[in-house]
C-alpha positions in Angstrom: 17.6 -75.1 -9.8 15.6 -77.5 -11.4 12.2 -77.0 -12.1 10.0 -80.4 -11.6 6.7 -78.9 -11.8 7.4 -77.5 -14.9 9.6 -81.0 -16.2 6.3 -82.9 -15.6 4.0 -81.0 -18.0 6.7 -80.2 -20.4 7.2 -84.1 -20.6 6.9 -86.5 -18.3 2.8 -85.7 -18.3 2.0 -85.9 -21.9 0.0 -88.8 -23.5 2.5 -90.9 -24.4 5.4 -90.7 -21.7 2.5 -91.7 -19.3 1.5 -94.5 -21.9 4.8 -95.9 -21.7 5.2 -95.2 -17.5 2.5 -97.6 -17.1 3.8 -100.0 -19.6 7.2 -100.4 -18.0 5.1 -100.8 -14.6 3.1 -103.0 -16.1 5.8 -105.3 -17.3 7.3 -105.1 -13.9 3.9 -106.7 -11.8 4.1 -109.6 -14.3 7.3 -110.8 -13.5 6.5 -110.2 -10.4 3.4 -112.5 -10.0 5.2 -114.9 -12.1 8.1 -114.5 -9.3 11.3 -113.8 -11.1 10.9 -110.4 -9.3 10.4 -109.0 -6.0 9.7 -105.0 -4.1 13.1 -103.7 -3.2 14.9 -106.5 -5.2 17.6 -103.8 -6.2 16.5 -104.8 -9.9 15.0 -103.7 -13.1 13.0 -104.8 -15.4 14.6 -104.7 -18.6 12.7 -103.6 -22.6 15.9 -105.5 -24.9 14.1 -103.6 -28.1 14.1 -100.6 -26.1 10.4 -100.7 -26.8 8.4 -100.3 -23.4 4.9 -100.3 -25.0 6.9 -104.5 -25.8 6.1 -106.3 -22.7 6.3 -109.7 -24.7 7.8 -112.9 -23.1 11.0 -112.8 -25.7 11.7 -108.9 -24.5 12.0 -108.8 -20.7 14.6 -109.4 -18.9 15.9 -108.6 -15.6 19.3 -107.1 -15.0 20.6 -105.0 -12.3 19.6 -101.2 -12.1 22.8 -100.2 -12.6 23.4 -102.4 -15.7 20.1 -101.5 -17.3 20.1 -97.1 -16.8 23.5 -97.0 -17.9 23.0 -98.2 -21.3 23.6 -97.1 -24.0 21.4 -94.8 -26.2 22.1 -94.6 -29.9 20.1 -91.3 -32.0 16.6 -93.2 -32.3 17.0 -93.0 -27.9 16.6 -96.7 -28.0 19.2 -99.7 -26.6 22.6 -99.8 -29.0 23.5 -103.0 -28.9 27.1 -102.2 -30.0 26.2 -102.2 -33.6 25.4 -99.4 -35.0 27.4 -96.2 -36.7 26.4 -93.6 -33.0 27.6 -96.5 -31.0 31.5 -96.3 -32.8 31.9 -92.6 -32.0 
């Protein structure tokens, strides 16, 4: 059985992950204020370079939840654009 309390304590509750989560929320709020996304629209705000703290306009895009959450990851947990050795395995 999954222990959510322990999971939060060991990973999601760390200072780094709290900052990453706050930055993701800030990115969505930025696009919400610009009228690009709306509450309940079924879309995710995608950080193109995989860095949740890089909220520059050129790094943000809107994608479907399915596309954003199933994007291949490389060994450094960044987004893999298909050009690395890890993606060719």
